[in-house]
N, C-alpha and C positions, 0 to 999 in steps of 0.2 A: 615875484610871480604876478603876471598880469591877469587879473580876473575879469577884465572888461570884455574879453572875447568869448567868455563862456556863455552859452545859451541854455537857459532852463528848459527842461522837457515840456513839450506841449501836452496839455491834458486831453485834447481831443484825438490824439494819435494813439492807436492801439498796436501793441506788439503783435506782429504776424505769428500765427500759430499753425504749425503743419498738421493738417488733418490726417489722421491714421485710421484706416478702415480695419475693423476687427472682423476676421472671417468667422462665419457661423460655425457652430460645433459640428464636427464631422467633415468639414471641408479641408482642402489641401492647399497650402500656400506655395505658390510658384513664383520665384524671382520677385519677391516682395509683394506680390498681389495675392488675391484670394480666388480660389476656383473650387466650386462645390462639385464633388464627383461622387455619385452613389456607388456603394460597394457592389461587386458582382455577387450573384447568389451563393456561389460556392465558397466565398471568402467571408461570409457573415460569421459573427462570433456566437458561439453557443453559450447561453447564460441561463442560470436558474433551472437547468434540466429541461429546457424547452427547445424544440426543433422548429418552432414556427418561423424563425428567421431563415431557416434553410428550406422551408416549404415542405418538410417531410412529416407526414402524419405518423405518430407513434404506432398506431394500430394499422397503418396502411402497408400494403405489400410492397416489397422492393425486388426488382429484378437483379439477379446476380449474374454478372458476366465473368467467366473464367478465361484467362488467356488474353484479355484485352489490356487496356491501360495506355494505348498509344493512339495516334491518328487524331480523331476529333477531340479527344480529351487532352492531348499533349502529354508531356512527360513531367510528372510530379514526383520527386524523390525526396525522402528525408533520411538522413544518415541513421542507420540502425546497425547494431552489431548482430552477431549470429544468434543471440538469444532474444532478439527483438527489443532490446533496451535502447531507448532514445538517448542520444548523446547531447541533445541541446534542450533538455527539459529545464525550465527555470526553477529556482528554489522557491518554495512557498512557505515562508515562516508562519508559524501559528502561535497564538498567545495562550490558548487554554487547551485542555484535553490531555489524554494520555499518550498521544502520538505527536506532540508538538515538536516542530523542527528545531527550535532554539529556545533557550531559557534565559530570562533577563538576569537572573541572579548569577553573578560571576563566580560565586563559590561553587555552584554546581558544575562548573566547567573546569575546576581545578582537580586534577587527579590526586587522590590521597593514598592510594594503595599502589605499591611499586610492582608487586608480582604476586600471583596466586598459583597454588598447586592444586589442580582439580583432576583427580584420577591420575592418569599417566601423563597429563599435560601440565606444563608450566606456561602460563599465559600472562602477558602484560595487559593490564586493564587500560581502557581508553578514557574513562571519565570518573568523576567523583561518585562515591557511594557512601551512604551514612552508616558505615560500620562503626563500632565503638572506638572512641578516640585512642584508647591505649593500644589498639591493633594497627593503627596507621603508621607507627614508627618501626614496625617489623620489616625486615628485608623480604620475607615471604609470608603470605597469609595462606594457611592450609584450609581447604574446604572439602568436606566429605562429599563424594560424588553421588551418594545414595540418599542421604537425608539433608544434605546441603548445610550442615552445621559447620560453623567456622571455628578454627582452633589456631593457637599461636605458635605451635612447634610441630616438627615431624614426629617427635615422641608422643605428643598428645594425640596426634592423628592416628598413630599406630595403636595406642591403647583404645582409642574410640572405635576403630574398625574391628577390633577384637570382640566388642560387645554390641556393635550397631545392629539393630534388628532389621534394617532395611536392606534390600537388594534391588529394589525398584521403587519408583515414586508411590506414595500412598494413593488410595482411590481405586476406581474401577478401570480395568484394562478393557477398553472398548474397541480396540483394533489390533490385529496381529497378522502379519504376513511376512514370511521368511524371517529376517532379523529385525524388522521394524515393528515396534509396538507404540501405542498411544494410550495414555492414562488420563482419565477425567478426574480432576481434583477440585473439591468444594473448598473455596476459600474460607468458609466458616468452620467446617468440620476439621479441616487440616490447616489451621491458622498458622502454626509455627513453620510448617514446610512452605506454605505460600509466602510468608514474610521473608524467609531465607531465599526463596526463589526471586523475589522482587529485589532484594539486596544484590544478589548475583547479577541479575539482569541490568541493574543500574550501572554496573561497571562498564557496560558496553552500549548503553543508551544515554544520550545526553539530554533526553526529553522526558524520561519517565519520572513521574511524581508520586506514584503509588508505592508506599513502603509497608505500612502497618494496617491500614483499613482494607483488609482483603475480603471482608464478609460478602459484599455484593458481587463477587467475581467467581467465575469458573476458570480453571487453568487446564489446558490440554498440553501435556508434556510428551514429546516424541523421543523415543529411546532406541538405541541400537543394542541388541542382545548378543551376548557371548557366554562362555562358560563361567565368567566371573560375576555376571549379573547384567543389569540393564543400565546403560550409560546414557545420560541426558544429552540429546543432540540440540534441542531447541524447544520452544513452546510458544503458544499464543494464549492470551487471556480474552475473556468474553464477559460482558456485563450481564448479570441475571436480569432478564426482562419479564415484566408482567404483560398481560394482554393489552392494557391501556398505556403502556410505557411509551414515551416518545422515542426511546432508543431501541425499539424492537427490531429495526431494520439493520442494526449494526451486528455483524457476526464476528468481528475482531476488534478488541480494544488496544492491544499491544502485541507485538510479535517479534521474536528474536531467534536467530540461529547462532549458537556459540561459535566463536572464531575458528576452533579446530575443524569444524564441520561445514564451514562456509565454502561456497563455490563448488559444492558437490550435489546440488539439486535439492537439498533439504528445505530451502526457503520456499521454493515453489510447491514442494510436497506439503508443507504446513498450510500454505494458502489453499491448495487444492482440497486438503482435508476440511478446512473451515467451510468451504462451499459444499462439500459432501454432507456435512451436518445440516446445512441450510436446505439441501434437497430432501433430506429425511423429514425436516420440519415442514416442508411444503411451502416454502417462501423464498423470496430473493433476499440476498444479504449484501452488505458492503462494509468495508472497514471504516472506522471513525475518520472523519476528514476535518481539515486538510491533513494530508499525509506528510510525513517528513520527506526529504529529498530522496533518500535511499529507499524508503517505503514506497514512494511513488514509482520509482524505477522497477522495483520487484513486482508490484501489482500491475503496472502497465504492461510489463513483459508477459505476466500470466494471462491477463485479459486478452492481449493480442493473440497469443498462441491458442487459447481456448476458443475464441471467436473464429479465428481463421480455420481451426480444425473443423468447426461446425460447417463453415461455408464450403470448404473443400470437399466435404462428404455429401454435399447436396447433389441430387441427381435430377436430370430433366424429367418433366412429367410425361405422361403417356403420349401426348401429341408431339413430343420432341421439342417443346418450347424451353426457354431458359428457366432454370429453377427460380422460384420465388420464396421469400421468407420474410416474416415481419420482425420488427424489433421485439414485440412481445414473445414471439416464438423463440428467438435467441435467448431472451431473458429466462424463459421457462426451462429451456434445455440446460442452461448453465447455472441457474440460480444467481446470476450476476444482475444487479439492479439495472433498470433501463437507462438511467443516467450514465452509468459506467459503460454500458454497451455503446451508447451514442458517442460519448467522448472518445472511446477507443477507436471507433470507426473514423472519427474526424482526425484523430492523431495519426492514424495510418494513411490518411488521405485516400480512403477507399470510396468515399461518397462523391459522385460526380453528377453534374447536371447535363442531361442529354435529352433533346427533343421534348422539353417541357416537363420532364420528370426526373427524379433522383434515382440513380442506380448505383450498385456497388460493383466496382471493377477491380479485378485482381490481375496484376501483371505476372509474367513468367518469373521475373526476379523475385517477387514477393512469394510466389509458390515455392521456389527453390529455397528461399531463406527459411520459410516455415518448415520445410522438410528437414533441413539441416538442424533447426532448433529442436524439433521433436526427436530427432535421432540422438540428441544430447541429453534427453530425459529418459534414461532407462528405468528409473524408479517412478512408478505411478501408484496412486491410491486405487485399490480394488474395492469397489462398493460391497462386494459379496463378503468381504472380511470385516466389515463394520458391523458391530453388534451394539446398537445404541437406539434408544427411544427417547424422544423429548419428554421432559417431566414438567409437571405443573408446579412451578416454583412458588406460587402463592401458598401452597400447602407445605412449604419447606420446614416450618417449625414443628409440624406434626410427625416428621419422620423419626 
């Protein structure tokens, strides 16, 4: 090998380096270059409960245009089913809280009960629930539908039903209309029932972490009534809040409709009932957030239908001008928090920018969709049948 032709590298020659321009944050890269482009007003992102980026004052009046939605605004459509549930809502995992979407512990996602018999139903559980280990090997776990006690055989259940004192959940019946009743249960006074309810709920919720510490919770159980008694349909829990509690705005901690009663309108009925309680309390409420993916679908559907119902019932003023309503007024009428009202209006693409101001525009398609959705809700909460007054829970120990 001839080394005489090799030339050592020169020290004063630098290797050329290609200069790469980094686009600023918020700009858009086109064909390798950078181009900064401001967002249009109606496309700004809603963050931290503020509408300042949209230029909409929370207390400012908004004009409501019914029958519009085309022309100057263009056509903006988002795929909704007849119940108003969005089909493209992203999943929002949550790491803490009673409504977390996913749990890191793989054990909690392994189903350990094969089948349960609950009243006249045999139901396949969906998720893990911490029932005693000796019961997990049984082909069927028998649960009393009145007191929720779990038993290992049909014979044990038969003997239990012969002496069970319950025909309805413990606690106060605070609502009754036709065949629907709701019972308020104190998690401290009725600890065993509340614990059994949490174990049952965990079979169908992959995120529930409350099993035994039920003291700071109230449970509202919805039942169907017939000649045999009151049959549990679903429930929601609520954290006991004091006047200075940071959780005082949460009106739901966890919510569940049992599988045999799903897709029958009971989910929205439970949500509607939680807001009726907030109306009696004279405050706005909201579920604990972030919601699970299914929880977000249910609440988004309820919020959409409730807010659209308010908007469609607005009438022009005496001068014949377009009806006006504020975010605060919608929140007061529905007891839905302002943040949830704003996010729902944005989700439905109802807020439009026109001639220097923001207005709400409803298309004919949205009106017809709302009418079809409301026709599918034959069961509604009647406020006249609610017999309940908020209590001062700081004096709970004196009762």
